[in-house]
DSSP file (Angstrom, degrees, kcal/mol; ACC not computed):
  #  RESIDUE AA STRUCTURE BP1 BP2  ACC     N-H-->O    O-->H-N    N-H-->O    O-->H-N    TCO  KAPPA ALPHA  PHI   PSI    X-CA   Y-CA   Z-CA
    1    1 A M              0   0    0      0, 0.0     2,-0.1     0, 0.0    66,-0.1   0.000 360.0 360.0 360.0 138.0  -12.3   47.0  -52.0
    2    2 A S        -     0   0    0      1,-0.1     2,-0.3    64,-0.1    63,-0.0  -0.387 360.0-104.0 -84.9 161.0  -11.8   43.3  -52.5
    3    3 A N        -     0   0    0     -2,-0.1     2,-0.4    61,-0.1    63,-0.2  -0.595  25.9-155.3 -83.7 142.8  -10.9   40.7  -49.9
    4    4 A T  E     -A   65   0A   0     61,-2.5    61,-2.0    -2,-0.3     2,-0.5  -0.970  17.5-128.5-115.1 133.4   -7.4   39.2  -49.5
    5    5 A I  E     +A   64   0A   0     -2,-0.4   100,-2.6    59,-0.2     2,-0.3  -0.701  35.8 178.4 -81.8 128.4   -6.9   35.8  -48.0
    6    6 A C  E     -AB  63 104A   0     57,-3.2    57,-2.5    -2,-0.5     2,-0.5  -0.872  23.3-140.5-128.4 159.3   -4.3   36.0  -45.2
    7    7 A Y  E     -AB  62 103A   0     96,-2.6    95,-2.5    -2,-0.3    96,-1.6  -0.990  18.4-173.0-125.3 127.2   -2.8   33.5  -42.8
    8    8 A L  E     -AB  61 101A   0     53,-2.2    53,-2.6    -2,-0.5     2,-0.5  -0.877  11.4-153.3-115.4 146.9   -2.0   34.5  -39.2
    9    9 A V  E     -AB  60 100A   0     91,-2.2    91,-2.8    -2,-0.3     2,-0.4  -0.993  12.9-163.3-121.2 128.3   -0.2   32.5  -36.6
   10   10 A L  E     +AB  59  99A   0     49,-2.8    49,-1.9    -2,-0.5     2,-0.3  -0.847   9.7 178.3-109.7 144.2   -1.0   33.2  -32.9
   11   11 A G  E     +AB  58  98A   0     87,-2.2    87,-1.9    -2,-0.4     2,-0.3  -0.995   9.6 179.3-145.2 151.4    1.1   32.2  -29.9
   12   12 A S  E     +A   57   0A   0     45,-1.6    45,-2.1    -2,-0.3    84,-0.2  -0.980  12.9 166.6-149.7 136.5    1.1   32.6  -26.2
   13   13 A N        +     0   0    0     82,-2.3     2,-0.4    -2,-0.3    41,-0.3   0.181  58.2  79.6-136.4  20.3    3.5   31.3  -23.5
   14   14 A L  S    S-     0   0    0     81,-0.7     6,-0.2    82,-0.3    42,-0.0  -0.964  94.4 -29.8-125.0 145.4    2.4   33.3  -20.4
   15   15 A G  S    S+     0   0    0     -2,-0.4     2,-1.6     1,-0.2     3,-0.1  -0.143 124.1   2.6  59.8-142.0   -0.5   32.8  -18.0
   16   16 A D  S  > S-     0   0    0      1,-0.2     4,-2.2     2,-0.1     3,-0.2  -0.621  72.4-176.6 -82.0  86.0   -3.7   31.2  -19.2
   17   17 A R  H  > S+     0   0    0     -2,-1.6     4,-2.2     1,-0.2    -1,-0.2   0.863  77.7  50.4 -58.0 -43.3   -2.4   30.6  -22.8
   18   18 A L  H  > S+     0   0    0      1,-0.2     4,-2.7     2,-0.2    -1,-0.2   0.900 109.6  51.9 -63.5 -39.5   -5.7   29.2  -24.1
   19   19 A S  H  > S+     0   0    0     -3,-0.2     4,-2.7     1,-0.2    -2,-0.2   0.908 109.1  49.8 -63.3 -42.2   -7.6   32.2  -22.7
   20   20 A Y  H  X S+     0   0    0     -4,-2.2     4,-2.3     2,-0.2    -1,-0.2   0.908 112.0  48.4 -63.1 -41.4   -5.2   34.6  -24.4
   21   21 A L  H  X S+     0   0    0     -4,-2.2     4,-2.3     2,-0.2    -2,-0.2   0.935 113.2  46.8 -64.1 -45.7   -5.6   32.8  -27.7
   22   22 A K  H  X S+     0   0    0     -4,-2.7     4,-2.7     1,-0.2    -2,-0.2   0.912 111.6  51.7 -62.4 -42.2   -9.4   32.8  -27.5
   23   23 A N  H  X S+     0   0    0     -4,-2.7     4,-2.4     1,-0.2    -1,-0.2   0.915 109.8  49.4 -60.6 -43.7   -9.5   36.5  -26.5
   24   24 A A  H  X S+     0   0    0     -4,-2.3     4,-2.4     2,-0.2    -1,-0.2   0.916 111.3  49.1 -62.3 -43.4   -7.3   37.3  -29.5
   25   25 A I  H  X S+     0   0    0     -4,-2.3     4,-2.7     1,-0.2    -2,-0.2   0.919 110.6  50.9 -62.9 -43.3   -9.6   35.4  -31.8
   26   26 A D  H  X S+     0   0    0     -4,-2.7     4,-1.4     1,-0.2    -2,-0.2   0.917 111.7  47.2 -59.7 -43.8  -12.7   37.1  -30.4
   27   27 A L  H  < S+     0   0    0     -4,-2.4     4,-0.4     2,-0.2    -1,-0.2   0.878 112.8  48.6 -68.1 -37.2  -11.1   40.5  -30.9
   28   28 A I  H >< S+     0   0    0     -4,-2.4     3,-1.4     1,-0.2     6,-0.2   0.925 110.1  52.8 -64.4 -43.5  -10.1   39.7  -34.5
   29   29 A A  H 3< S+     0   0    0     -4,-2.7    -2,-0.2     1,-0.3    -1,-0.2   0.763 102.6  57.9 -65.6 -26.2  -13.6   38.4  -35.2
   30   30 A T  T 3< S+     0   0    0     -4,-1.4     2,-0.6    -5,-0.2    -1,-0.3   0.558  83.2  99.4 -82.3  -6.0  -15.3   41.6  -33.9
   31   31 A N    X   -     0   0    0     -3,-1.4     3,-1.7    -4,-0.4    -3,-0.0  -0.712  66.7-150.3 -83.7 121.6  -13.3   43.6  -36.5
   32   32 A C  T 3  S+     0   0    0     -2,-0.6    -1,-0.1     1,-0.3    -3,-0.0   0.660  94.3  58.4 -67.8 -14.9  -15.6   44.4  -39.5
   33   33 A D  T 3  S+     0   0    0      1,-0.1    33,-1.5    32,-0.1    34,-0.6   0.459 103.5  58.3 -91.5  -2.0  -12.5   44.5  -41.8
   34   34 A I  E <   -C   65   0A   0     -3,-1.7     2,-0.5    -6,-0.2    31,-0.2  -0.993  61.4-170.4-133.4 128.0  -11.5   40.9  -41.0
   35   35 A K  E     -C   64   0A   0     29,-3.0    29,-2.5    -2,-0.4     2,-0.4  -0.975  19.3-137.7-119.8 123.2  -13.5   37.7  -41.4
   36   36 A I  E     +C   63   0A   0     -2,-0.5    27,-0.3    27,-0.2     3,-0.1  -0.650  24.4 173.6 -78.6 126.8  -12.2   34.5  -39.9
   37   37 A H  E     +     0   0A   0     25,-3.2     2,-0.3    -2,-0.4    26,-0.2   0.834  63.7   3.9 -96.3 -46.4  -12.6   31.6  -42.3
   38   38 A K  E     -C   62   0A   0     24,-1.6    24,-2.3     0, 0.0     2,-0.4  -0.984  53.0-155.3-145.2 151.1  -10.8   28.7  -40.4
   39   39 A I  E     -C   61   0A   0     -2,-0.3    22,-0.2    22,-0.2     3,-0.1  -0.997  20.1-140.8-126.1 130.6   -9.0   28.1  -37.2
   40   40 A S        -     0   0    0     20,-2.8   127,-0.3    -2,-0.4    91,-0.1  -0.191  34.0 -82.9 -76.7 175.8   -6.4   25.3  -36.8
   41   41 A S        -     0   0    0     89,-0.1     2,-0.4   125,-0.1    19,-0.4  -0.271  49.9-103.0 -66.1 165.7   -5.9   23.0  -33.9
   42   42 A V        -     0   0    0    123,-0.7   121,-2.9   121,-0.3     2,-0.4  -0.831  37.1-161.8 -96.0 134.4   -3.9   24.3  -31.0
   43   43 A Y  E     -DE  58 162A   0     15,-2.9    15,-2.7    -2,-0.4     2,-0.5  -0.947  14.9-138.4-118.2 135.4   -0.3   23.0  -30.7
   44   44 A E  E     +DE  57 161A   0    117,-2.9   116,-3.0    -2,-0.4   117,-1.4  -0.822  35.5 178.3 -88.3 129.4    1.9   23.0  -27.7
   45   45 A T  E     -DE  56 159A   0     11,-2.6    11,-2.8    -2,-0.5   114,-0.2  -0.928  32.5-103.7-134.1 154.0    5.4   23.9  -28.8
   46   46 A L        -     0   0    0    112,-3.0     9,-0.1    -2,-0.3     8,-0.1  -0.412  51.7 -94.3 -67.7 150.8    8.8   24.5  -27.4
   47   47 A S        -     0   0    0      6,-0.3     2,-0.6     4,-0.1    -1,-0.1  -0.389  40.6-125.7 -65.7 149.2    9.8   28.2  -27.0
   48   48 A F  S    S-     0   0    0      1,-0.1    -1,-0.1    -3,-0.1    76,-0.0  -0.869  81.5  -2.0-104.3 121.5   11.9   29.4  -30.0
   49   49 A G  S    S+     0   0    0     -2,-0.6     2,-0.3     2,-0.0    -1,-0.1   0.065 126.4  57.2  94.2 -26.7   15.2   31.0  -29.4
   50   50 A D    >   -     0   0    0      1,-0.1     3,-1.6    42,-0.1    -3,-0.1  -0.841  58.6-169.5-142.5 101.1   15.2   30.8  -25.6
   51   51 A S  T 3  S+     0   0    0     -2,-0.3    -4,-0.1     1,-0.3    -1,-0.1   0.558  80.3  73.0 -71.1  -7.2   14.8   27.4  -24.0
   52   52 A K  T 3  S+     0   0    0      2,-0.0    -1,-0.3     0, 0.0     2,-0.1   0.516  81.7  92.9 -84.3  -4.3   14.3   28.8  -20.5
   53   53 A Q  S <  S-     0   0    0     -3,-1.6    -6,-0.3     1,-0.1     3,-0.1  -0.393  86.7 -92.9 -85.0 164.2   10.8   30.1  -21.4
   54   54 A N        -     0   0    0    -41,-0.3    -1,-0.1     1,-0.1     2,-0.0  -0.316  53.1 -90.2 -64.7 157.1    7.5   28.4  -20.9
   55   55 A N        -     0   0    0     -9,-0.1    -9,-0.2     1,-0.1     2,-0.2  -0.354  45.1-124.5 -65.7 152.9    6.1   26.3  -23.8
   56   56 A Y  E     - D   0  45A   0    -11,-2.8   -11,-2.6    -3,-0.1     2,-0.5  -0.609   4.7-142.5 -94.3 156.9    3.9   28.1  -26.3
   57   57 A Y  E     -AD  12  44A   0    -45,-2.1   -45,-1.6   -13,-0.2     2,-0.3  -0.995  31.7-176.9-109.5 128.3    0.4   27.3  -27.5
   58   58 A N  E     +AD  11  43A   0    -15,-2.7   -15,-2.9    -2,-0.5     2,-0.3  -0.925  13.0 164.0-126.5 150.5    0.2   28.1  -31.2
   59   59 A L  E     -A   10   0A   0    -49,-1.9   -49,-2.8    -2,-0.3     2,-0.3  -0.964  24.7-130.1-153.4 165.5   -2.6   28.1  -33.8
   60   60 A A  E     -A    9   0A   0    -19,-0.4   -20,-2.8    -2,-0.3     2,-0.4  -0.899  12.8-156.9-120.7 151.7   -3.2   29.5  -37.2
   61   61 A L  E     -AC   8  39A   0    -53,-2.6   -53,-2.2    -2,-0.3     2,-0.6  -0.971   9.5-150.0-123.7 140.8   -6.1   31.4  -38.7
   62   62 A E  E     +AC   7  38A   0    -24,-2.3   -25,-3.2    -2,-0.4   -24,-1.6  -0.966  33.6 171.1-103.1 123.0   -7.2   31.8  -42.3
   63   63 A V  E     -AC   6  36A   0    -57,-2.5   -57,-3.2    -2,-0.6     2,-0.4  -0.890  30.7-141.0-129.9 158.9   -8.8   35.2  -42.6
   64   64 A A  E     +AC   5  35A   0    -29,-2.5   -29,-3.0    -2,-0.3     2,-0.3  -0.969  28.5 178.8-115.4 138.5  -10.2   37.5  -45.4
   65   65 A T  E     -AC   4  34A   0    -61,-2.0   -61,-2.5    -2,-0.4   -31,-0.2  -0.989  37.4-156.6-141.6 149.8   -9.5   41.2  -45.1
   66   66 A T  S    S+     0   0    0    -33,-1.5   -32,-0.1    -2,-0.3     2,-0.1   0.423  71.1 104.9 -95.1  -3.5  -10.2   44.4  -47.0
   67   67 A L  S    S-     0   0    0    -34,-0.6    -2,-0.1   -63,-0.1   -63,-0.1  -0.385  75.8-116.2 -78.0 154.0   -7.3   46.0  -45.2
   68   68 A E     >  -     0   0    0     -2,-0.1     4,-2.6     1,-0.1     5,-0.2  -0.495  39.8-100.8 -76.7 159.5   -3.9   46.7  -46.6
   69   69 A P  H  > S+     0   0    0      0, 0.0     4,-2.6     0, 0.0     5,-0.1   0.886 122.7  47.7 -53.2 -45.3   -1.0   44.8  -45.0
   70   70 A K  H  > S+     0   0    0      2,-0.2     4,-2.3     1,-0.2     5,-0.1   0.888 111.9  50.6 -65.4 -38.7    0.2   47.7  -42.9
   71   71 A Q  H  > S+     0   0    0      2,-0.2     4,-2.2     1,-0.2    -1,-0.2   0.911 110.9  49.0 -64.2 -42.0   -3.4   48.5  -41.7
   72   72 A L  H  X S+     0   0    0     -4,-2.6     4,-2.6     2,-0.2    -2,-0.2   0.927 109.9  51.8 -62.7 -44.7   -3.8   44.8  -40.7
   73   73 A L  H  X S+     0   0    0     -4,-2.6     4,-2.5    -5,-0.2    -2,-0.2   0.925 109.3  50.0 -56.8 -46.1   -0.6   44.9  -38.8
   74   74 A D  H  X S+     0   0    0     -4,-2.3     4,-2.0     1,-0.2    -1,-0.2   0.904 110.9  49.1 -61.0 -42.6   -1.7   48.0  -36.9
   75   75 A K  H  X S+     0   0    0     -4,-2.2     4,-1.9     1,-0.2    -1,-0.2   0.917 112.6  47.8 -62.9 -42.8   -5.0   46.4  -36.0
   76   76 A L  H  X S+     0   0    0     -4,-2.6     4,-2.3     1,-0.2    -2,-0.2   0.880 109.5  52.3 -68.0 -37.4   -3.3   43.2  -34.8
   77   77 A K  H  X S+     0   0    0     -4,-2.5     4,-2.1     2,-0.2    -1,-0.2   0.888 108.7  51.6 -64.0 -38.7   -0.7   45.2  -32.7
   78   78 A N  H  X S+     0   0    0     -4,-2.0     4,-2.5     2,-0.2    -2,-0.2   0.890 108.6  51.0 -64.1 -39.0   -3.7   47.0  -31.1
   79   79 A I  H  X S+     0   0    0     -4,-1.9     4,-1.9     2,-0.2    -2,-0.2   0.924 108.2  52.0 -63.4 -44.0   -5.3   43.6  -30.3
   80   80 A E  H  X>S+     0   0    0     -4,-2.3     5,-2.6     1,-0.2     4,-0.9   0.915 110.9  47.9 -57.5 -43.2   -2.0   42.5  -28.7
   81   81 A K  H ><5S+     0   0    0     -4,-2.1     3,-0.6     1,-0.2    -1,-0.2   0.906 108.0  54.4 -65.2 -41.8   -1.9   45.6  -26.6
   82   82 A K  H 3<5S+     0   0    0     -4,-2.5    -1,-0.2     1,-0.3    -2,-0.2   0.862 107.6  51.3 -59.4 -35.4   -5.5   45.2  -25.5
   83   83 A I  H 3<5S-     0   0    0     -4,-1.9    -1,-0.3    -5,-0.2    -2,-0.2   0.706 129.2 -96.8 -77.3 -19.5   -4.7   41.7  -24.3
   84   84 A G  T <<5 +     0   0    0     -4,-0.9    -3,-0.2    -3,-0.6     2,-0.2   0.503  67.4 152.9 120.1   6.9   -1.8   43.0  -22.3
   85   85 A R      < -     0   0    0     -5,-2.6     2,-0.4    -6,-0.2    -1,-0.3  -0.479  25.7-159.9 -70.3 135.6    1.3   42.5  -24.4
   86   86 A T        -     0   0    0     -2,-0.2     2,-0.1     0, 0.0    10,-0.1  -0.916  22.2-112.2-112.1 143.9    4.1   44.9  -23.7
   87   87 A N        -     0   0    0     -2,-0.4     2,-0.4     2,-0.0     3,-0.0  -0.464  34.3-171.9 -74.0 145.4    6.8   45.6  -26.2
   88   88 A S        -     0   0    0     -2,-0.1     5,-0.1     2,-0.1    -1,-0.0  -0.990  30.6-141.5-136.9 145.5   10.3   44.4  -25.4
   89   89 A D  S    S+     0   0    0     -2,-0.4     2,-0.4     2,-0.1    -1,-0.1   0.654  79.4  99.3 -76.5 -14.9   13.6   45.0  -27.1
   90   90 A K  S >  S-     0   0    0      1,-0.1     3,-0.9     2,-0.0     2,-0.2  -0.597  77.5-127.6 -78.0 126.9   14.5   41.4  -26.3
   91   91 A K  T 3  S+     0   0    0     -2,-0.4    -2,-0.1     1,-0.2    -1,-0.1  -0.490  87.9  10.1 -72.2 141.8   14.0   39.1  -29.2
   92   92 A W  T 3  S+     0   0    0     -2,-0.2    -1,-0.2     1,-0.2     2,-0.1   0.842  88.4 164.5  59.4  39.4   11.9   36.0  -28.5
   93   93 A H    <   -     0   0    0     -3,-0.9    -1,-0.2     1,-0.1    -5,-0.1  -0.442  46.1 -87.8 -81.1 160.7   10.7   37.2  -25.1
   94   94 A S        -     0   0    0     -2,-0.1     2,-0.3   -81,-0.1    -1,-0.1  -0.319  54.3-178.4 -63.1 149.8    7.8   35.6  -23.3
   95   95 A R        -     0   0    0      1,-0.1   -82,-2.3    -3,-0.1   -81,-0.7  -0.999  42.1-133.6-155.5 150.1    4.4   37.1  -24.2
   96   96 A E  S    S-     0   0    0     -2,-0.3     2,-0.3     1,-0.3   -82,-0.3   0.916  97.3  -2.5 -65.5 -43.9    0.8   36.9  -23.4
   97   97 A I        -     0   0    0    -85,-0.1     2,-0.4    -3,-0.1    -1,-0.3  -0.994  57.5-172.8-151.6 143.5    0.0   37.0  -27.1
   98   98 A D  E     -B   11   0A   0    -87,-1.9   -87,-2.2    -2,-0.3     2,-0.5  -0.990   7.4-169.3-136.1 128.0    1.9   37.2  -30.4
   99   99 A I  E     -B   10   0A   0     -2,-0.4     2,-0.4   -89,-0.2   -89,-0.2  -0.964   7.3-171.7-123.3 115.1    0.1   37.6  -33.7
  100  100 A D  E     -B    9   0A   0    -91,-2.8   -91,-2.2    -2,-0.5     2,-0.9  -0.882  23.3-138.7-107.8 135.1    2.1   37.2  -36.9
  101  101 A I  E     +B    8   0A   0     -2,-0.4   -93,-0.2   -93,-0.2    14,-0.2  -0.838  30.8 171.4 -84.4 110.0    1.0   37.9  -40.4
  102  102 A V  E     +     0   0A   0    -95,-2.5    16,-1.7    -2,-0.9     2,-0.4   0.881  63.2  12.2 -91.8 -43.8    2.6   34.9  -42.1
  103  103 A L  E     -B    7   0A   0    -96,-1.6   -96,-2.6    14,-0.2     2,-0.4  -0.996  54.7-170.4-135.6 141.9    1.0   35.2  -45.6
  104  104 A F  E >   -B    6   0A   0      3,-0.4     3,-2.2    -2,-0.4   -98,-0.2  -0.832  64.1 -70.2-131.8  92.2   -1.0   38.0  -47.2
  105  105 A G  T 3  S-     0   0    0   -100,-2.6    -1,-0.3    -2,-0.4   -98,-0.1  -0.367  99.0 -40.5  55.7-134.7   -2.4   36.7  -50.5
  106  106 A N  T 3  S+     0   0    0     -3,-0.1    -1,-0.3    34,-0.1     2,-0.0   0.176 103.0 134.7-103.9  14.9    0.5   36.3  -52.9
  107  107 A D    <   -     0   0    0     -3,-2.2     2,-0.5     1,-0.0    -3,-0.4  -0.303  43.3-157.0 -70.3 146.9    2.1   39.5  -51.7
  108  108 A E        +     0   0    0     33,-0.1     2,-0.4    -5,-0.1    -2,-0.1  -0.994  21.6 174.3-119.8 120.6    5.8   39.8  -51.0
  109  109 A I  E     +F  116   0B   0      7,-3.1     7,-2.5    -2,-0.5     2,-0.3  -0.986  15.1 176.8-131.7 135.1    6.5   42.8  -48.6
  110  110 A K  E     +F  115   0B   0     -2,-0.4     2,-0.2     5,-0.2     5,-0.2  -0.835  24.0 137.2-141.6 103.0    9.7   43.8  -47.0
  111  111 A T        -     0   0    0      3,-2.7    -2,-0.0    -2,-0.3     0, 0.0  -0.759  67.9 -94.5-129.0 177.9    9.7   47.0  -44.9
  112  112 A D  S    S+     0   0    0     -2,-0.2     3,-0.1     1,-0.2    -1,-0.0   0.831 125.9  35.3 -62.7 -30.9   11.2   47.9  -41.6
  113  113 A E  S    S+     0   0    0      1,-0.2     2,-0.4    -3,-0.0    -1,-0.2   0.715 122.5  32.2 -95.1 -23.6    7.9   47.0  -39.9
  114  114 A L        -     0   0    0      2,-0.0    -3,-2.7     4,-0.0     2,-0.5  -0.989  47.9-176.0-148.6 129.4    6.7   44.1  -41.9
  115  115 A T  E     -F  110   0B   0     -2,-0.4     4,-0.3    -5,-0.2    -5,-0.2  -0.983  24.6-145.6-125.8 119.9    8.1   41.1  -43.9
  116  116 A I  E    S+F  109   0B   0     -7,-2.5    -7,-3.1    -2,-0.5     2,-0.2  -1.000  85.5  39.7-132.4 131.1    5.6   38.9  -45.7
  117  117 A P  S    S-     0   0    0      0, 0.0   -14,-0.2     0, 0.0   -15,-0.1   0.590 119.7 -94.5 -59.2 158.8    5.9   36.0  -46.1
  118  118 A H    >   -     0   0    0    -16,-1.7     3,-1.7    -2,-0.2     4,-0.3  -0.202  35.0-120.8 -49.3 135.6    7.2   35.8  -42.6
  119  119 A Y  T 3  S+     0   0    0     -4,-0.3    -1,-0.2     1,-0.3     3,-0.1   0.707 107.3  30.8 -58.5 -24.2   11.0   35.9  -42.8
  120  120 A D  T >  S+     0   0    0      1,-0.1     3,-1.6     2,-0.1     4,-0.4   0.091  78.2 121.9-124.0  23.2   11.5   32.5  -41.1
  121  121 A L  G X  S+     0   0    0     -3,-1.7     3,-1.5     1,-0.3     7,-0.3   0.874  70.3  60.2 -53.2 -42.9    8.4   30.6  -42.2
  122  122 A E  G 3  S+     0   0    0     -4,-0.3    -1,-0.3     1,-0.3    -2,-0.1   0.665 108.5  43.7 -64.7 -17.4   10.4   27.8  -43.8
  123  123 A N  G <  S+     0   0    0     -3,-1.6     2,-0.8     1,-0.1    -1,-0.3   0.355  93.1  87.8-109.5   4.6   12.1   26.9  -40.6
  124  124 A R    X>  -     0   0    0     -3,-1.5     4,-2.4    -4,-0.4     3,-1.8  -0.840  46.2-176.9-114.3  99.3    9.2   27.0  -38.1
  125  125 A D  H 3> S+     0   0    0     -2,-0.8     4,-2.4    30,-0.3    -1,-0.2   0.819  86.2  63.7 -60.2 -30.3    7.3   23.7  -37.8
  126  126 A F  H 34 S+     0   0    0      1,-0.2    -1,-0.3     2,-0.2   -83,-0.1   0.582 110.2  39.4 -74.9  -8.2    4.9   25.5  -35.5
  127  127 A F  H <> S+     0   0    0     -3,-1.8     4,-1.9    -6,-0.2    -2,-0.2   0.791 117.7  47.0 -93.3 -50.5    3.9   27.8  -38.4
  128  128 A I  H  X S+     0   0    0     -4,-2.4     4,-2.6    -7,-0.3     5,-0.2   0.906 108.1  52.1 -63.9 -47.7    3.9   25.2  -41.1
  129  129 A V  H  X S+     0   0    0     -4,-2.4     4,-1.5     1,-0.2    -1,-0.2   0.934 113.9  41.1 -61.8 -50.4    2.0   22.4  -39.5
  130  130 A P  H  > S+     0   0    0      0, 0.0     4,-1.2     0, 0.0    -1,-0.2   0.871 114.5  54.0 -66.9 -32.4   -1.1   24.5  -38.4
  131  131 A L  H  X S+     0   0    0     -4,-1.9     4,-2.2     1,-0.2     3,-0.5   0.928 108.4  48.4 -63.7 -44.2   -1.0   26.4  -41.8
  132  132 A L  H  < S+     0   0    0     -4,-2.6    -1,-0.2     1,-0.2    -3,-0.1   0.804 104.0  60.9 -67.2 -28.1   -1.2   23.1  -43.7
  133  133 A E  H  < S+     0   0    0     -4,-1.5    -1,-0.2    -5,-0.2     3,-0.2   0.866 110.7  41.6 -62.8 -35.0   -4.0   21.9  -41.5
  134  134 A L  H  < S+     0   0    0     -4,-1.2     2,-0.3    -3,-0.5    -2,-0.2   0.864 137.1   3.9 -79.3 -38.3   -6.0   25.0  -42.8
  135  135 A N    ><  -     0   0    0     -4,-2.2     3,-1.3    -5,-0.1    -1,-0.3  -0.809  53.8-169.7-155.5 105.0   -4.9   24.7  -46.5
  136  136 A S  T 3  S+     0   0    0     -2,-0.3    12,-0.3     1,-0.3    -4,-0.1   0.535  87.8  61.4 -75.1  -4.9   -2.7   21.9  -47.8
  137  137 A N  T 3  S+     0   0    0     10,-0.1    -1,-0.3     9,-0.1    -5,-0.1   0.240  70.9 139.7-104.6  12.4   -2.3   23.8  -51.1
  138  138 A L    <   -     0   0    0     -3,-1.3     9,-3.0    -7,-0.1    10,-0.5  -0.282  37.2-154.8 -60.3 140.4   -0.6   26.9  -49.8
  139  139 A I  E     -G  146   0C   0      7,-0.3     7,-0.2     8,-0.1     3,-0.1  -0.962  17.1-126.5-119.4 134.8    2.3   28.2  -51.9
  140  140 A L  E >>> -G  145   0C   0      5,-3.2     4,-2.6    -2,-0.4     3,-1.5  -0.713  20.2-151.3 -78.9 110.6    5.2   30.2  -50.6
  141  141 A P  T 345S+     0   0    0      0, 0.0    -1,-0.2     0, 0.0   -33,-0.1   0.812  90.1  59.2 -56.7 -33.9    5.1   33.3  -52.9
  142  142 A T  T 345S+     0   0    0      1,-0.2   -34,-0.0   -35,-0.1    -2,-0.0   0.769 123.7  20.0 -68.9 -24.1    8.8   33.9  -52.6
  143  143 A K  T <45S-     0   0    0     -3,-1.5    -1,-0.2     2,-0.2     3,-0.1   0.545  92.2-128.8-119.2 -13.4    9.7   30.5  -54.0
  144  144 A G  T  <5 +     0   0    0     -4,-2.6     2,-0.4     1,-0.3    -2,-0.1   0.739  66.3 136.8  66.1  21.0    6.6   29.4  -55.9
  145  145 A Q  E   < -G  140   0C   0     -5,-0.9    -5,-3.2     1,-0.0    -1,-0.3  -0.809  61.8-109.8-105.7 140.1    6.9   26.2  -53.8
  146  146 A K  E >>  -G  139   0C   0     -2,-0.4     4,-1.4    -7,-0.2     3,-0.9  -0.438  20.8-133.2 -66.1 138.4    4.1   24.4  -52.1
  147  147 A L  H 3> S+     0   0    0     -9,-3.0     4,-2.7     1,-0.3    -1,-0.1   0.822 105.6  63.7 -61.9 -31.4    4.3   24.6  -48.3
  148  148 A V  H 3> S+     0   0    0    -10,-0.5     4,-1.1   -12,-0.3    -1,-0.3   0.834 101.7  50.8 -63.6 -31.4    3.7   20.9  -48.1
  149  149 A E  H <> S+     0   0    0     -3,-0.9     4,-0.6     2,-0.2     3,-0.2   0.893 110.7  47.6 -71.3 -40.1    7.0   20.3  -49.9
  150  150 A I  H >X S+     0   0    0     -4,-1.4     3,-1.3     1,-0.2     4,-0.7   0.893 105.4  61.3 -64.6 -38.9    8.8   22.6  -47.5
  151  151 A D  H >< S+     0   0    0     -4,-2.7     3,-0.8     1,-0.3    -1,-0.2   0.847  96.3  59.8 -56.1 -36.3    7.2   20.8  -44.6
  152  152 A K  H 3< S+     0   0    0     -4,-1.1    -1,-0.3     1,-0.2    -2,-0.2   0.769 108.2  44.4 -65.6 -25.3    8.9   17.5  -45.7
  153  153 A S  H << S+     0   0    0     -3,-1.3     2,-0.5    -4,-0.6    -1,-0.2   0.525  93.1  95.0 -97.9  -6.1   12.3   19.1  -45.2
  154  154 A V  S << S-     0   0    0     -3,-0.8     2,-0.2    -4,-0.7   -31,-0.1  -0.733  76.2-125.3 -91.5 129.0   11.6   20.8  -41.9
  155  155 A L        -     0   0    0     -2,-0.5     2,-1.6     1,-0.1     3,-0.3  -0.527  16.2-134.3 -68.5 133.6   12.6   18.9  -38.7
  156  156 A K        +     0   0    0     -2,-0.2    -1,-0.1     1,-0.2   -32,-0.0  -0.610  61.3 128.8 -90.1  77.7    9.7   18.6  -36.4
  157  157 A I        +     0   0    0     -2,-1.6    -1,-0.2     1,-0.1  -111,-0.1   0.610  63.0  49.2-108.8 -15.5   11.5   19.6  -33.3
  158  158 A N  S    S+     0   0    0     -3,-0.3  -112,-3.0  -113,-0.1     2,-0.5   0.773  86.6  87.3 -97.8 -28.7    9.4   22.4  -31.7
  159  159 A I  E     +E   45   0A   0   -114,-0.2  -114,-0.3     1,-0.2     3,-0.1  -0.613  45.5 175.6 -78.9 122.7    5.9   20.8  -31.7
  160  160 A I  E     -     0   0A   0   -116,-3.0     2,-0.3    -2,-0.5  -115,-0.2   0.881  61.8 -29.5 -88.5 -48.5    5.3   18.8  -28.6
  161  161 A R  E     -E   44   0A   0   -117,-1.4  -117,-2.9     2,-0.0     2,-0.5  -0.989  52.7-108.8-165.6 158.9    1.7   17.8  -29.1
  162  162 A K  E     -E   43   0A   0     -2,-0.3  -119,-0.2  -119,-0.2     2,-0.1  -0.868  45.5-124.0 -92.7 126.4   -1.6   18.7  -30.7
  163  163 A L        -     0   0    0   -121,-2.9     2,-1.8    -2,-0.5  -121,-0.3  -0.423   8.4-126.7 -74.4 146.4   -4.0   19.7  -27.9
  164  164 A D  S    S+     0   0    0     -2,-0.1     2,-0.3  -123,-0.1    -1,-0.1  -0.535  78.6 104.8 -86.6  68.5   -7.3   17.9  -27.6
  165  165 A F        -     0   0    0     -2,-1.8  -123,-0.7  -123,-0.2     2,-0.5  -0.987  54.4-156.6-153.3 134.9   -9.1   21.2  -27.7
  166  166 A E        -     0   0    0     -2,-0.3     2,-0.6  -125,-0.1  -125,-0.1  -0.967   8.6-147.7-121.4 131.3  -11.1   23.0  -30.3
  167  167 A I        -     0   0    0     -2,-0.5     2,-0.4  -127,-0.3  -128,-0.1  -0.860  17.3-167.6 -96.3 124.0  -11.6   26.8  -30.5
  168  168 A I              0   0    0     -2,-0.6    -2,-0.0     1,-0.1     0, 0.0  -0.926 360.0 360.0-112.9 134.6  -15.0   27.7  -32.0
  169  169 A F              0   0    0     -2,-0.4    -1,-0.1  -133,-0.0  -133,-0.1   0.387 360.0 360.0-114.4 360.0  -15.8   31.2  -33.0
């Protein structure tokens, strides 16, 4: 089975946020079906949807995987559970870790469980900025438009700062 290049965005806004991000990266890296190619900088961002929450730390990963999208989603959900994430019916709730599959090759997927590209990618500066740091030539499959062009139209209202911290795997 061939490798597919995917882009993941990780976020944490509870407890030791950097530790949760590092733990998630370590668990992803130990999976033989997923190889991490690049890790973006860590960005501190405002919470999305509920301003009463703690700020998030977000980063993006470029990975290669032999898994199908649903299999990758299941592995990532298991990693979230191992780290301590509990499911909530509340949208945009605080969490130890959140791992989103933002892009999966050039695939477009829409199921009850999974939408790729991420359904709100175009409006989330905390997705776009770290993704462009990894690959400035990314194209949004649904529009055939370069992400850097979308970036120019997105208000940078959620990113507070880029942390002076590098995660090495």
